[in-house]
C-alpha positions as CSV (number, residue, x, y, z in Angstrom):
1,X,22.5,-34.1,201.8
2,X,21.0,-35.6,198.7
3,X,23.3,-38.6,198.4
4,X,25.5,-39.8,195.6
5,X,24.6,-39.1,192.0
6,X,23.1,-42.1,190.1
7,X,25.4,-43.7,187.6
8,X,24.7,-42.8,184.0
9,X,22.6,-45.8,183.0
10,X,18.9,-46.1,182.5
11,X,18.3,-48.5,185.4
12,X,19.7,-46.3,188.1
13,X,21.1,-47.7,191.4
14,X,19.9,-49.2,194.6
15,X,21.7,-48.0,197.8
16,X,21.4,-49.9,201.0
17,X,23.3,-51.1,204.0
18,X,26.5,-51.9,202.2
19,X,26.7,-48.5,200.5
20,X,27.3,-50.3,197.2
21,X,25.2,-49.7,194.1
22,X,23.8,-52.4,191.9
23,X,21.8,-51.9,188.7
24,X,18.1,-52.0,189.1
25,X,16.1,-54.0,186.6
26,X,19.1,-55.6,185.0
27,X,18.8,-59.2,186.3
28,X,20.5,-62.0,184.4
29,X,18.5,-64.4,182.4
30,X,15.9,-61.9,181.1
31,X,15.0,-62.2,177.4
32,X,15.4,-59.0,175.4
33,X,15.4,-60.5,171.9
34,X,12.9,-60.5,169.1
35,X,10.6,-62.6,171.1
36,X,10.1,-59.9,173.7
37,X,6.5,-59.3,174.7
38,X,4.6,-56.4,173.1
39,X,1.5,-54.4,174.0
40,X,-0.3,-51.3,172.8
41,X,-1.8,-48.6,175.0
42,X,-3.5,-45.4,174.0
43,X,-0.2,-43.5,173.9
44,X,1.6,-46.0,171.7
45,X,3.2,-49.5,171.6
46,X,5.5,-50.9,174.3
47,X,8.1,-53.7,174.3
48,X,8.8,-55.4,177.6
49,X,10.9,-58.3,178.8
50,X,10.0,-61.9,179.7
51,X,11.4,-64.1,182.4
52,X,10.2,-67.4,183.9
53,X,6.8,-67.1,182.3
54,X,6.2,-63.5,183.5
55,X,6.1,-60.5,181.1
56,X,7.2,-57.2,182.5
57,X,6.5,-53.8,181.0
58,X,8.3,-51.1,182.9
59,X,8.2,-47.3,183.1
60,X,5.1,-46.7,181.0
61,X,3.9,-43.1,181.4
62,X,0.4,-42.5,182.8
63,X,1.0,-38.7,182.9
64,X,3.3,-36.2,181.3
65,X,6.6,-35.3,183.2
66,X,5.7,-32.8,186.0
67,X,8.3,-30.3,185.0
68,X,8.5,-26.9,183.3
69,X,5.0,-25.5,182.9
70,X,3.5,-28.6,184.4
71,X,5.5,-28.4,187.7
72,X,3.2,-27.8,190.7
73,X,0.1,-28.5,188.6
74,X,-2.3,-31.4,188.4
75,X,-1.1,-34.3,186.3
76,X,-1.5,-33.9,182.5
77,X,-2.1,-36.7,180.0
78,X,1.0,-38.4,178.7
79,X,2.2,-37.5,175.2
80,X,2.0,-40.1,172.4
81,X,5.1,-41.6,171.0
82,X,6.0,-43.0,167.6
83,X,7.3,-46.5,167.1
84,X,7.7,-49.0,170.0
85,X,8.7,-47.7,173.4
86,X,11.4,-49.7,175.3
87,X,9.7,-50.9,178.5
88,X,12.5,-53.2,179.6
89,X,13.9,-51.2,182.6
90,X,12.7,-49.2,185.5
91,X,12.4,-45.5,184.7
92,X,13.2,-42.3,186.5
93,X,12.4,-42.0,190.2
94,X,10.8,-39.0,191.9
95,X,13.3,-36.5,193.5
96,X,14.3,-37.7,197.0
97,X,17.1,-38.1,199.4
98,X,18.3,-41.5,200.9
99,X,17.2,-42.4,204.4
100,X,19.3,-41.1,207.3
101,X,22.1,-43.4,208.4
102,X,20.2,-45.1,211.2
103,X,17.6,-46.3,208.7
104,X,19.6,-46.7,205.5
105,X,20.7,-50.2,206.4
106,X,17.1,-51.3,206.5
107,X,15.4,-49.1,203.9
108,X,17.3,-48.8,200.6
109,X,16.8,-46.0,198.1
110,X,16.7,-46.3,194.3
111,X,18.0,-43.3,192.4
112,X,17.3,-43.1,188.6
113,X,17.8,-39.6,187.0
114,X,15.2,-38.1,184.7
115,X,12.0,-36.2,184.6
116,X,9.6,-38.8,183.3
117,X,8.8,-40.5,186.6
118,X,4.9,-40.5,186.6
119,X,4.9,-44.1,185.3
120,X,3.5,-47.5,186.0
121,X,5.1,-50.9,185.8
122,X,3.2,-54.0,184.8
123,X,3.8,-57.7,185.6
124,X,1.5,-60.2,183.8
125,X,1.6,-63.9,183.1
126,X,3.1,-64.7,179.7
127,X,0.4,-67.3,179.1
128,X,-2.7,-65.3,180.0
129,X,-5.4,-67.4,178.5
130,X,-8.7,-66.1,177.2
131,X,-10.3,-64.9,180.4
132,X,-9.3,-61.4,181.8
133,X,-7.3,-61.6,185.0
134,X,-7.8,-59.8,188.4
135,X,-5.6,-56.7,188.8
136,X,-3.6,-55.5,191.8
137,X,-2.3,-51.9,191.9
138,X,0.5,-51.2,194.4
139,X,1.3,-47.8,195.9
140,X,4.6,-47.7,197.8
141,X,5.3,-46.0,201.1
142,X,8.1,-43.7,202.3
143,X,6.6,-41.0,204.4
144,X,5.4,-39.1,201.3
145,X,9.1,-38.1,200.8
146,X,10.9,-41.3,199.7
147,X,10.3,-44.6,197.9
148,X,10.1,-46.1,194.5
149,X,8.4,-48.9,192.6
150,X,11.8,-50.2,191.6
151,X,12.7,-51.6,195.0
152,X,13.3,-55.4,194.8
153,X,10.8,-55.8,197.7
154,X,8.0,-54.7,195.3
155,X,8.7,-57.1,192.5
156,X,5.3,-58.2,191.2
157,X,6.3,-61.6,189.8
158,X,5.0,-63.5,192.8
159,X,1.5,-62.2,192.2
160,X,1.7,-62.7,188.4
161,X,2.6,-66.3,189.0
162,X,-0.8,-66.7,190.6
163,X,-2.6,-65.3,187.6
164,X,-2.8,-61.6,188.7
165,X,-1.8,-58.6,186.6
166,X,0.3,-56.6,189.0
167,X,0.8,-52.8,188.5
168,X,3.0,-50.6,190.6
169,X,2.7,-46.8,190.6
170,X,5.2,-43.9,191.0
171,X,4.0,-40.4,192.1
172,X,5.4,-37.0,193.1
173,X,7.0,-36.9,196.6
174,X,8.0,-34.3,199.1
175,X,7.4,-30.7,198.2
176,X,6.9,-31.6,194.5
177,X,3.8,-33.6,195.5
178,X,2.7,-32.3,198.9
179,X,3.7,-28.7,199.2
180,X,1.0,-26.6,200.8
181,X,1.0,-23.4,198.7
182,X,-1.8,-20.9,198.3
183,X,-1.8,-21.0,194.5
184,X,-1.1,-24.7,194.1
185,X,-3.6,-27.6,194.3
186,X,-3.0,-29.5,197.5
187,X,-1.9,-33.2,197.6
188,X,-0.7,-33.3,194.0
189,X,0.8,-36.8,194.8
190,X,-2.7,-38.1,195.5
191,X,-4.0,-36.5,192.2
192,X,-1.1,-38.4,190.5
193,X,-2.4,-41.7,192.0
194,X,-5.9,-41.0,190.8
195,X,-4.6,-40.4,187.3
196,X,-2.7,-43.6,187.5
197,X,-5.8,-45.6,188.6
198,X,-7.8,-44.1,185.8
199,X,-5.0,-45.1,183.4
200,X,-5.3,-48.7,184.8
201,X,-9.0,-48.8,184.2
202,X,-8.5,-47.7,180.6
203,X,-5.4,-49.6,179.6
204,X,-5.0,-52.8,181.8
205,X,-6.9,-54.9,179.3
206,X,-3.9,-54.6,177.0
207,X,-2.0,-56.7,179.5
208,X,-4.7,-59.3,180.1
209,X,-6.2,-57.5,183.1
210,X,-9.9,-57.2,183.9
211,X,-10.8,-53.5,184.3
212,X,-13.8,-54.4,186.4
213,X,-11.7,-56.3,189.0
214,X,-9.1,-53.8,190.3
215,X,-7.7,-54.1,193.9
216,X,-5.5,-51.3,195.2
217,X,-2.8,-52.1,197.8
218,X,-0.8,-49.4,199.7
219,X,1.8,-49.6,202.4
220,X,2.5,-46.9,205.0
221,X,2.2,-43.5,203.2
222,X,0.8,-45.5,200.2
223,X,-2.0,-46.7,202.4
224,X,-2.5,-43.2,203.7
225,X,-3.0,-41.8,200.2
226,X,-5.2,-44.7,199.2
227,X,-7.4,-44.1,202.3
228,X,-7.9,-40.5,201.0
229,X,-9.0,-41.9,197.6
230,X,-11.3,-44.5,199.3
231,X,-13.0,-41.6,201.1
232,X,-13.8,-39.7,197.9
233,X,-17.4,-39.9,196.6
234,X,-16.2,-41.3,193.3
235,X,-13.8,-44.0,194.8
236,X,-15.7,-46.8,193.0
237,X,-14.7,-45.3,189.7
238,X,-11.0,-45.9,190.6
239,X,-11.0,-49.4,192.2
240,X,-13.1,-52.2,193.4
241,X,-11.3,-53.5,196.5
242,X,-8.6,-52.1,198.8
243,X,-5.8,-53.4,200.9
244,X,-4.4,-50.9,203.4
245,X,-1.2,-51.9,205.3
246,X,0.1,-49.8,208.2
247,X,-1.2,-46.5,206.9
248,X,-2.6,-43.6,208.9
249,X,-6.3,-43.0,208.1
250,X,-6.1,-39.2,208.5
251,X,-5.0,-36.0,207.0
252,X,-3.8,-32.8,208.8
253,X,-5.5,-29.5,209.0
254,X,-4.0,-27.2,206.4
255,X,-2.0,-25.0,208.7
256,X,-0.3,-28.0,210.4
257,X,0.4,-29.7,207.1
258,X,1.9,-26.5,205.8
259,X,4.6,-26.3,208.5
260,X,7.3,-28.1,206.4
261,X,6.5,-26.0,203.4
262,X,6.9,-22.8,205.5
263,X,10.1,-24.0,207.0
264,X,11.6,-24.8,203.6
265,X,10.5,-21.4,202.2
266,X,12.2,-19.7,205.1
267,X,15.4,-21.6,204.8
268,X,15.7,-21.0,201.1
269,X,14.6,-17.4,201.2
270,X,11.6,-17.7,198.8
271,X,7.9,-17.1,199.1
272,X,5.7,-20.1,199.8
273,X,4.0,-19.7,196.4
274,X,4.2,-21.5,193.1
275,X,6.5,-18.8,191.7
276,X,8.8,-19.0,194.8
277,X,9.1,-22.8,194.8
278,X,9.3,-22.9,191.0
279,X,12.4,-20.8,191.2
280,X,14.1,-23.6,193.2
281,X,15.4,-26.8,191.7
282,X,13.8,-30.0,193.0
283,X,17.2,-31.1,194.4
284,X,17.3,-28.0,196.5
285,X,13.9,-28.6,197.9
286,X,14.9,-32.2,198.8
287,X,18.1,-31.0,200.5
288,X,16.2,-28.4,202.5
289,X,13.7,-30.9,203.6
290,X,16.5,-33.3,204.7
291,X,18.3,-30.6,206.7
292,X,15.1,-29.6,208.5
293,X,14.1,-33.2,209.2
294,X,17.6,-34.1,210.5
295,X,17.0,-32.0,213.6
296,X,13.6,-33.5,214.3
297,X,12.9,-36.2,216.9
298,X,10.6,-39.1,216.0
299,X,8.6,-38.1,219.1
300,X,9.0,-34.4,218.9
301,X,6.2,-33.6,216.6
302,X,8.3,-31.4,214.3
303,X,7.3,-30.3,210.8
304,X,6.8,-33.2,208.3
305,X,5.2,-33.8,204.9
306,X,1.6,-34.9,205.3
307,X,-1.7,-34.9,203.6
308,X,-3.5,-31.6,203.9
309,X,-7.3,-31.3,204.3
310,X,-8.7,-29.3,201.4
311,X,-9.0,-29.3,197.7
312,X,-10.2,-32.0,195.2
313,X,-7.9,-34.8,196.4
314,X,-8.6,-34.6,200.2
315,X,-11.7,-32.5,200.6
316,X,-12.4,-33.9,204.1
317,X,-10.3,-35.7,206.8
318,X,-10.5,-39.2,205.3
319,X,-11.3,-41.0,208.6
320,X,-14.2,-38.6,209.2
321,X,-15.6,-39.2,205.8
322,X,-15.2,-43.0,206.1
323,X,-16.9,-43.1,209.5
324,X,-19.7,-41.1,208.0
325,X,-20.2,-43.8,205.3
326,X,-17.8,-43.1,202.5
327,X,-16.3,-46.1,200.7
328,X,-18.7,-48.6,202.4
329,X,-19.4,-50.2,199.1
330,X,-15.8,-51.3,198.6
331,X,-14.4,-54.4,200.4
332,X,-11.4,-53.6,202.5
333,X,-8.5,-55.7,204.0
334,X,-6.7,-53.6,206.6
335,X,-4.2,-54.0,209.3
336,X,-0.8,-53.2,210.9
337,X,2.2,-54.8,212.6
338,X,2.1,-55.2,216.4
339,X,5.3,-53.1,217.0
340,X,5.2,-50.5,214.2
341,X,7.2,-48.0,216.3
342,X,10.3,-50.1,216.5
343,X,11.5,-49.1,213.0
344,X,11.5,-45.4,213.9
345,X,12.6,-45.5,217.5
346,X,15.0,-48.5,217.8
347,X,17.6,-47.9,215.1
348,X,17.8,-44.2,216.0
349,X,18.2,-45.0,219.7
350,X,15.2,-42.7,220.6
351,X,13.5,-45.6,222.4
352,X,16.3,-45.5,225.0
353,X,16.1,-41.8,225.6
354,X,12.5,-41.9,226.9
355,X,12.3,-41.8,230.7
356,X,9.4,-42.4,233.0
357,X,8.9,-38.7,233.3
358,X,8.9,-38.4,229.5
359,X,6.3,-41.1,229.3
360,X,4.1,-39.4,232.0
361,X,4.3,-36.0,230.3
362,X,3.6,-37.4,226.9
363,X,0.6,-39.3,228.3
364,X,-0.8,-36.1,229.8
365,X,-0.2,-34.0,226.7
366,X,-2.0,-36.6,224.5
367,X,-4.8,-37.0,227.1
368,X,-4.2,-40.7,227.4
369,X,-5.8,-42.2,230.5
370,X,-3.4,-43.7,233.0
371,X,-5.3,-47.0,232.8
372,X,-4.1,-47.4,229.2
373,X,-0.5,-47.2,230.3
374,X,-1.2,-49.6,233.1
375,X,-2.7,-52.1,230.7
376,X,0.5,-52.0,228.5
377,X,2.7,-52.5,231.6
378,X,0.6,-55.5,232.8
379,X,1.2,-57.2,229.5
380,X,4.8,-56.1,229.0
381,X,6.3,-56.1,232.5
382,X,9.9,-55.9,231.2
383,X,9.2,-53.1,228.7
384,X,11.1,-49.8,229.0
385,X,9.3,-46.5,229.1
386,X,10.3,-45.9,225.5
387,X,8.7,-49.2,224.4
388,X,5.5,-48.4,226.3
389,X,5.3,-45.0,224.7
390,X,6.0,-46.4,221.3
391,X,3.3,-48.9,221.7
392,X,0.8,-46.3,222.8
393,X,1.7,-44.1,219.9
394,X,1.2,-47.1,217.5
395,X,-2.2,-47.7,218.9
396,X,-3.2,-44.0,218.6
397,X,-2.0,-43.7,215.0
398,X,-3.1,-47.1,213.7
399,X,-4.8,-49.8,215.8
400,X,-7.4,-47.5,217.3
401,X,-8.4,-45.8,214.1
402,X,-8.4,-49.1,212.2
403,X,-10.8,-50.5,214.9
404,X,-13.1,-47.5,214.6
405,X,-13.1,-47.8,210.8
406,X,-13.9,-51.5,210.9
407,X,-16.6,-51.0,213.5
408,X,-18.3,-48.3,211.5
409,X,-18.6,-50.8,208.5
410,X,-19.8,-53.7,210.7
411,X,-22.8,-51.8,212.1
412,X,-25.8,-54.0,211.7
413,X,-27.9,-51.0,210.7
414,X,-25.7,-50.4,207.6
415,X,-27.2,-52.6,205.0
416,X,-24.9,-51.5,202.2
417,X,-21.6,-52.0,203.9
418,X,-19.1,-54.3,202.2
419,X,-17.1,-56.7,204.4
420,X,-13.9,-55.7,206.2
421,X,-11.1,-58.0,207.2
422,X,-8.5,-57.0,209.8
423,X,-5.1,-58.5,210.4
424,X,-2.1,-57.9,212.7
425,X,1.4,-59.0,211.8
426,X,3.2,-60.3,214.9
427,X,6.3,-62.2,213.8
428,X,9.3,-60.7,215.5
429,X,12.5,-60.2,213.5
430,X,15.7,-61.1,215.2
431,X,17.5,-58.3,213.4
432,X,18.7,-55.2,215.4
433,X,15.9,-55.4,218.0
434,X,13.3,-54.6,215.3
435,X,10.8,-57.1,216.3
436,X,7.4,-56.8,214.5
437,X,8.3,-53.4,213.2
438,X,6.8,-51.2,210.5
439,X,7.3,-52.8,207.0
440,X,8.2,-56.2,208.4
441,X,5.3,-57.8,206.7
442,X,6.2,-56.8,203.1
443,X,8.6,-59.7,202.5
444,X,5.9,-62.1,203.5
445,X,3.0,-60.5,201.6
446,X,5.2,-60.4,198.4
447,X,6.5,-64.0,199.1
448,X,10.0,-62.5,198.8
449,X,11.9,-63.5,201.9
450,X,15.0,-64.1,199.8
451,X,15.3,-60.6,198.5
452,X,18.0,-58.3,199.9
453,X,15.3,-55.8,201.1
454,X,13.5,-58.5,203.1
455,X,16.7,-60.0,204.6
456,X,17.8,-56.5,205.7
457,X,14.7,-56.3,207.9
458,X,14.0,-59.9,208.9
459,X,17.2,-61.8,208.4
460,X,17.8,-64.9,206.2
461,X,15.6,-67.3,208.2
462,X,12.1,-65.8,208.1
463,X,9.4,-68.5,208.3
464,X,8.4,-69.5,204.8
465,X,5.2,-71.0,206.1
466,X,4.1,-67.5,207.2
467,X,5.0,-66.1,203.8
468,X,2.9,-68.9,202.2
469,X,-0.1,-68.0,204.4
470,X,0.0,-64.3,203.9
471,X,0.7,-64.3,200.2
472,X,-2.1,-66.9,199.7
473,X,-4.5,-64.7,201.7
474,X,-3.7,-61.5,199.7
475,X,-4.0,-63.5,196.4
476,X,-7.4,-64.8,197.5
477,X,-8.6,-61.3,198.3
478,X,-7.5,-60.0,194.9
479,X,-8.9,-62.9,192.9
480,X,-12.0,-63.9,194.9
481,X,-12.7,-60.9,197.3
482,X,-12.1,-63.0,200.5
483,X,-8.8,-63.5,202.2
484,X,-10.0,-66.6,203.9
485,X,-10.7,-65.6,207.5
486,X,-13.7,-64.3,209.4
487,X,-14.9,-60.9,208.3
488,X,-15.1,-58.1,210.9
489,X,-18.1,-58.1,213.2
490,X,-19.0,-57.0,216.6
491,X,-16.8,-59.9,217.8
492,X,-13.8,-58.0,216.4
493,X,-12.0,-60.9,214.8
494,X,-8.3,-60.1,214.0
495,X,-6.2,-62.5,211.9
496,X,-2.9,-62.6,213.9
497,X,0.0,-63.6,211.6
498,X,2.8,-65.2,213.4
499,X,5.2,-68.1,212.9
500,X,2.2,-70.5,213.2
501,X,0.9,-69.2,209.9
502,X,-2.0,-67.3,211.4
503,X,-4.9,-67.6,213.8
504,X,-7.9,-65.5,214.9
505,X,-7.9,-63.4,218.0
506,X,-11.1,-61.7,219.1
507,X,-10.8,-58.1,220.2
508,X,-7.1,-58.5,221.1
509,X,-5.7,-56.2,223.8
510,X,-8.9,-54.1,223.9
511,X,-8.0,-52.7,227.3
512,X,-5.1,-50.9,225.6
513,X,-7.4,-49.2,223.2
514,X,-10.3,-48.3,225.6
515,X,-10.2,-44.6,226.5
516,X,-7.6,-43.5,223.8
517,X,-8.5,-40.1,222.4
518,X,-10.2,-40.1,219.0
519,X,-8.2,-37.1,217.8
């Protein structure tokens, strides 16, 4: 099921809990008169919009539309245009389906028809002064199958108000970006992001940005793809600092990553090749993926879209490369929420279907020592088996790899390692039993607690003091290279963000990590 068709206007529609649509990028009070801001990039001139001292330039192509002869091929340079391109509204979104009903109330979907979706959006102060400004490039999440830079949660005005040029990136999703086909480069969506970052290096000065001070920030799948770029030998050509929020640090072996591609090919009756998939419309690939995913359990390990090891974009498993020293010259701010699993297991009801036997069998299958489960139970005496299992899975996917990554960079013998800062978001939302679930920190990082997206997850009364603290720390890292708390060391300091605004914990809950398998 691909969801309703977008209304025929350039801004598209946002669909969320209410099922109603509202125009994206058509807020009132935005100037679109002759005084609109202008800029010139290599491909041509652009005209944006200005509001409350912030200039926005939306839907600027960094690559040519990935259709026709360019479908399932690496990104190609954008074509030049004559005259002045209208950059006043968000552009097309990558083909995707809305989230399933259990999640749609928390995670809205933006749908904008069109092929020209390899674009960036820029927010910059209208009064930029003479000195070039620090740059923050944001890559959205969505399990590599969903998401858009046009979501209200990702509005860059809050960063631009602090003197930062904010850039958000769109890239190919699902099978268009991550199909595993013998005659197609793997991880095309990552190659898209690399092309976007090279565009930023070349062009951001036109918007007042400093091409020598670029920080990347990714959430969830966006952090996963940025981890792959951080692990490349030429990562420093692309960015200077990195913020990785709640993203896996690994890619799958090719055969495992190809499972979804094989299932889709089988369902559609085509060969898993470029010719086979090129014979199928993008909407059909999206629909096939949605049907296959609908029968999968969050804990069942069914086929999914994932980074695949191999090729130019992900030549090695990123975590292996990082532990071996890749990316050590780049400062990193990294972390997760304390209850990531709750977004995936609570709304679907899966958390309540886990029994003690399920937990025991899952522990044995994953080779998790019994003492790890006992440590969780000691700390959470009222937790259900599903909550314990969800917490262990969170630790295996995120907390343990983050700790290993940070430890590898804090080794005293590594003289060239840049600092690493680790955080954990702990504030518990009162909405729907979500607690400190995956994505809950975004409204605080963007200082956007009043947006519809943030309210859907955290309710209308999220603590502003916490948003002030997190947003201030992220701004400080982008501008000055230091978020303001103790850098990682053998003491393992973690900045715990809660309603108190944040405090340091040293090696928190280490007994829950000790003994977890490293694969």
